[in-house]
N, C-alpha and C positions, 0 to 999 in steps of 0.2 A: 504494499500500497506505499501511497508515493501520494505527495502532492505537488505541485508546480502554479506560479504564479508571481503576479507582478504585486510589489510591498506597501504596502499602509505604511508609513513610521510613526508615533508618538514616545513620548516622555515615558518619565518615573511617575506613580499611581495614576494609573488609568482606571479609576473608580465607577464600575457600578453602577451608578446615575449619569455620568456621562456617558456612556460607552448602549446607555438606557432610559431616561430619561422618565423619572418616578409619572409622569404626565400623561404617559401613554400607557400603562401599568393595567388600565381598566381593561384589555384585549390580554390571551395567552394566544391570540391566531400571530405563527411562527409571518407568515408573510407581512401582516402589516405591525408588528413588531421590526424585523429589516427596515419595513419605509421611514422607521429613523433610527438606524442603531448610527452610533457616534455624533449627533447632529450637534452637542450641547461642546464639540468638542474639537468638528472637522464637518458646517454645516454642505460640502461640500462630495464630500465621500459615498451615499447611496448614489452618486451618479454616475461616479465614477468607475466603482468597485467592480469586477465581474466574476462568474464564474470559479474558483480555481484560486481567488487572489488570498495573498499571502499579509498578514501584522504579524509586525515587530514594535514590538514596544520595551519600554524599559523596566525597571524591579518596579516588581507591588503589584501588575498587572490586575487588574478586580477587587482590587480593595471594595469598602463602601458594604452596603448590605448587601443581605446573600439572595440574591433574586437570582431565580433561575433563568432572567428573562435574558439577563445578560449576555450568556454561550446560544441562547435558541437567536434570537438578534442578529450574534454573528456569525453563526451558523446558515440562518434563512436568505443571508443576504449576499453567500455564494464567498463569505472567508473559507478557505480547506483546512486553512490551522494559522493556532497566534504560539509566535516564539520570542519569549522573554526572560531573563536572568532569576523573575523569579514572581512566583502567582499571588494570593490569600488564598490561604486555604480552603476557603467555601468554593470559589470560582473552583478551583480549579479540578475539587470534584465533581460538580455543578457542568462545567466544562465537559469529564470523561460521558458519565452520566447521560448527558445531551449526544454523547455523539462528536461533541468539537476535542479535532485533535493541538494539544498545547506540547509544545516542546521548552525546554530552560534550555539556554544558553547564554551569558555572558558576552562571548567573545563576539559571537553572532548579532548580538541584539547591540552590541558597543558598533561594529562596522558593517554593516549592510544600514546600505542608503536605502532613501523614500524611493522609488518608483524601479528600484533593481527588479531583474526576473531573477526569482530563486527557486529553488528543487528540493525537495525534502524525503529523504526515504525512513517512515517511521518502525524502518525493520532495526537499520543500522546504526541512526539519530545523526546519520550524513545531511549535516545541510550545505545544500552548492551557491554563493552567489553564482550565477551563469554573468553576471554584468561586469562583475570587476574579479571570475576566476578564482574566484575563493574558496577554499573548503574549514569546517565549521565543524565539531564531535558533538551532540547532546545525547542522554541519555536515550537511549531504544528504548521503546514501549518495553513492557513486558507482553507475555503473547494476549494476555486473557486482558488487559485495555485494548491492542489492538483487534480484539473480537468485539470487543463491547465494542472501541471508534468506527470496523466495518458496521456493526450490526446497527448503526443508525443511532447511538446508543442504549443504555441500561435496559430499556422494552426490549425496546427490539432484540439485544441479545438474551435475553430470559426465555422472550417468545421461539425461538431459535431454540435453545434447550428445550425448551416446553415437546416441541414438536418432534423430536430427537426419540424420548420420552416414552 
């Protein structure tokens, strides 16, 4: 399983309130949430993002409230992976549960630029900046987390297990 796309770069401490502002939490519809993703930090984001693109950010991505809407909005607008040196723990768990791939890599976060084309191999943890010709290594996902992400989240993963039983 891999991701490849254009990078949207943000700084440190991107909180869930700017990922999906509280004024839009009256819906759980992923398509509706996607329309407002990142608008309080980058009002042009939703008009520029394409399926497969990647967010690269500074440390503590997803801090703030524990809303599951944040990874849902990110994933629904087409982002295939978020790369940061660290994630707020509840965001990390919510992202995996919702099937959003996230990779922790400080060096990649610091050296990849906005607009670069990046490719990520979730099995090996290899992050390649195709624009700059550089490579970085994150810890790869354990197999069970890869299966959760491939199944579009924890609910999908549980459903595949139930079908096999």
